[in-house]
KEPANU-569684 format. One record per residue (C-alpha): x, z negated, y. Coordinates in Angstrom, 1 decimal. Layout:
N
X,Z,Y .
...
END
This chain:
109
149.8,-62.6,115.4 .
146.5,-62.0,114.2 .
144.1,-64.9,112.7 .
144.3,-63.0,109.3 .
148.0,-63.1,109.2 .
148.2,-67.0,109.8 .
145.2,-67.5,107.5 .
147.0,-65.6,104.7 .
150.2,-67.4,105.0 .
148.5,-70.8,105.2 .
146.3,-70.0,102.1 .
148.9,-68.8,100.0 .
151.2,-71.8,100.5 .
148.0,-74.0,99.9 .
147.3,-72.2,96.5 .
150.9,-72.1,95.5 .
151.5,-75.8,96.1 .
148.5,-76.7,93.8 .
150.0,-74.6,91.0 .
153.3,-76.3,91.4 .
152.2,-79.7,91.0 .
151.0,-80.0,87.4 .
152.3,-83.5,86.7 .
149.9,-86.4,87.4 .
152.5,-88.0,89.7 .
152.0,-85.0,92.0 .
148.2,-85.3,91.9 .
145.7,-87.2,93.9 .
144.9,-90.7,92.3 .
141.0,-90.3,92.6 .
139.4,-87.8,90.4 .
137.1,-86.6,93.1 .
140.1,-85.9,95.3 .
141.7,-83.9,92.6 .
138.7,-81.8,91.9 .
138.4,-81.2,95.7 .
141.8,-80.1,95.7 .
141.4,-77.7,92.7 .
138.4,-76.2,94.4 .
140.1,-75.7,97.8 .
143.2,-74.3,96.0 .
140.9,-71.6,94.1 .
138.9,-70.8,97.3 .
142.3,-70.3,99.1 .
143.6,-68.3,96.5 .
140.5,-65.9,96.5 .
140.3,-65.8,100.2 .
143.8,-64.9,100.4 .
143.4,-62.0,98.0 .
140.3,-60.8,100.0 .
142.5,-60.9,103.2 .
145.2,-58.9,101.8 .
142.6,-56.2,100.2 .
140.7,-56.1,103.4 .
143.8,-55.6,105.2 .
144.8,-52.7,103.2 .
141.3,-51.2,103.1 .
140.9,-51.2,106.8 .
144.1,-49.1,107.0 .
146.0,-51.9,108.6 .
148.7,-51.5,106.1 .
151.5,-52.9,108.3 .
149.8,-56.1,108.8 .
148.5,-56.4,105.3 .
152.2,-55.9,104.0 .
153.5,-58.5,106.5 .
150.8,-60.9,105.1 .
151.9,-60.1,101.6 .
155.6,-60.3,102.0 .
155.4,-63.3,104.3 .
153.2,-65.0,101.6 .
156.0,-64.5,99.0 .
158.8,-65.8,101.7 .
156.6,-68.8,102.6 .
156.1,-69.7,98.9 .
159.8,-69.3,98.1 .
160.5,-71.6,101.0 .
158.2,-74.2,99.6 .
159.6,-73.8,96.0 .
163.2,-74.4,97.6 .
162.2,-77.6,99.1 .
161.1,-79.2,95.7 .
158.2,-81.5,94.9 .
157.1,-84.0,97.6 .
154.6,-86.9,97.4 .
152.9,-85.3,100.3 .
152.1,-82.0,99.0 .
148.5,-82.6,97.8 .
147.6,-83.7,101.4 .
149.6,-80.9,102.9 .
148.0,-78.2,100.7 .
144.5,-79.5,101.4 .
145.4,-79.4,105.1 .
146.7,-75.8,104.9 .
143.7,-74.7,102.8 .
141.2,-76.0,105.5 .
143.0,-74.6,108.4 .
143.6,-71.4,106.7 .
140.0,-71.0,105.8 .
139.0,-71.8,109.2 .
141.3,-69.0,110.5 .
140.0,-66.6,107.9 .
136.5,-67.2,109.0 .
137.5,-66.6,112.4 .
139.1,-63.3,111.3 .
136.1,-62.2,109.4 .
133.7,-63.0,112.2 .
135.9,-61.7,115.1 .
138.4,-58.9,113.9 .
END
């Protein structure tokens, strides 16, 4: 399993959790933490898209397709679990780890 695949899955889930948490109860209490979460989520979404497009552009269509479909499955699984109070922290953690894997992928692959 490549770093790009792991990064795509983590980044997708991180961005998806942010979009599924619109109520104030599901957001961090501090405005700065909420702003950081929003920024990480947007960066995660953009990086996810770049990873998918890069996978198809480099003619690694099988891995890019698995990344895309795996992201859909991971998001579906998260949606079936329902909202949880730990989602904001989990989303930020996934975004940071996913961005690290994406940076590794861009540098080494």
